[in-house]
Steps between C-alpha positions, in 0.01 A plus 500: 500500500255243397405481141123493425555219247618254780210603746244374248613138539435498885180319466650226277724392801169381676505198286836398615362446849321184372819323433572243762842652588314814621226314682404674822611843389230768444710795355772509241700767333749390227760699324752421226870455593640665180743753351490671172594189313364180693225374721667282754203403702214622709498628858192407688369656823227285675291559800286259702258799582286645237641839433593754221869581469559882505697698264812502709513115534451481121765760441739299734422184290590678183830640644584157640427330168733740307773463762460114496528521120828710530651240741413207268638673197823594681537148619465366158742732352756422777455123433555539128811712553635249743438232239715684249801526724 
């Protein structure tokens, strides 16, 4: 499930809401799109209503981030293999 080390960063996301791109949003949850070797990006879930994201939503973000990382990795492997042919 969720690792405690990641949960401690939840409050640090609050500062991201001050970025102009996120203006108007009042809640944010961000999770890395990563596999065992690379960080490909960050998956952000934003809400216009002030709320807390529950454990199920955070677990879904974590799983989705891992799956996206797998898709990106496989795409890169396929592209590299195609260049060699």
